[in-house]
C-alpha positions in Angstrom: 91.8 35.9 98.7 89.7 37.8 101.2 90.0 41.5 101.5 88.6 41.5 105.1 91.2 42.4 107.8 90.9 41.4 111.4 90.9 44.1 114.0 93.6 44.2 116.8 93.2 41.4 119.3 94.7 40.8 122.7 94.6 37.1 123.6 94.4 35.6 127.1 95.9 32.2 127.8 95.8 29.9 130.9 99.4 28.6 131.1 99.3 26.9 134.5 100.1 23.7 132.7 102.8 24.6 130.2 102.4 21.2 128.4 98.7 22.0 127.7 98.1 25.8 127.5 94.5 26.9 127.0 93.3 29.8 124.9 90.7 31.5 127.0 89.7 34.0 124.3 90.5 37.5 123.0 89.5 41.1 123.3 89.2 43.3 120.2 89.2 47.0 120.4 88.0 47.7 116.8 91.1 49.3 115.2 93.8 47.8 112.9 96.7 49.4 115.0 99.4 47.0 116.3 99.3 46.4 120.0 102.4 45.7 122.0 103.9 45.9 125.5 100.9 44.9 127.5 101.5 45.5 131.2 99.2 43.8 133.9 98.7 45.6 137.2 96.2 43.8 139.4 93.0 43.5 137.3 94.1 46.2 134.8 95.9 45.8 131.5 97.7 48.8 130.1 97.9 48.2 126.3 100.1 50.3 124.0 99.0 50.5 120.4 101.2 52.2 117.8 98.6 54.4 116.2 95.7 53.9 118.6 97.4 55.1 121.7 97.0 53.7 125.2 94.1 51.5 126.2 93.3 50.4 129.8 91.2 47.2 130.2 89.6 45.7 133.2 90.4 41.9 133.2 88.8 41.2 136.6 86.5 38.6 135.0 89.4 36.1 134.2 89.2 33.2 133.5 86.0 34.6 131.9 86.5 36.9 128.9 84.2 39.8 129.9 87.0 42.4 129.4 85.9 46.0 129.5 87.8 49.0 128.1 88.0 51.5 130.9 89.8 54.3 129.2 92.0 55.2 126.2 94.2 58.0 125.0 94.7 58.3 121.3 98.2 59.4 120.4 97.7 59.7 116.7 94.1 61.0 116.1 92.8 60.3 112.7 94.9 57.2 112.1 94.3 53.7 113.7 96.0 51.9 110.8 99.0 49.6 110.9 102.3 51.4 111.4 104.9 52.7 113.8 104.4 56.3 114.6 103.5 58.4 117.6 105.0 58.9 121.1 105.2 55.2 121.9 107.7 54.6 119.1 110.7 55.4 121.4 109.2 54.4 124.7 108.3 50.8 123.8 109.3 48.5 126.6 110.5 51.2 128.9 107.4 51.6 131.1 107.7 50.7 134.7 104.3 50.2 136.3 
């Protein structure tokens, strides 16, 4: 059994043909925090992460996978581990971009 853990990944899919979806690739931000509630506005992704805060990605390269992290705000400094703490705990799914 391997002791290596994968870092958090956000996958991109091409679902224009629902009978044959295509995995375009993924973006890793280097922590183990759980990501959730990704919101897309134009060419930006707003990604909530339980213990790694909010990350904003530029996805303007789609269908290419040259995603860039533009900004982040860490809501639980000192912990990027798996778990459900921080201010996003009660706001999950309630954002309205």
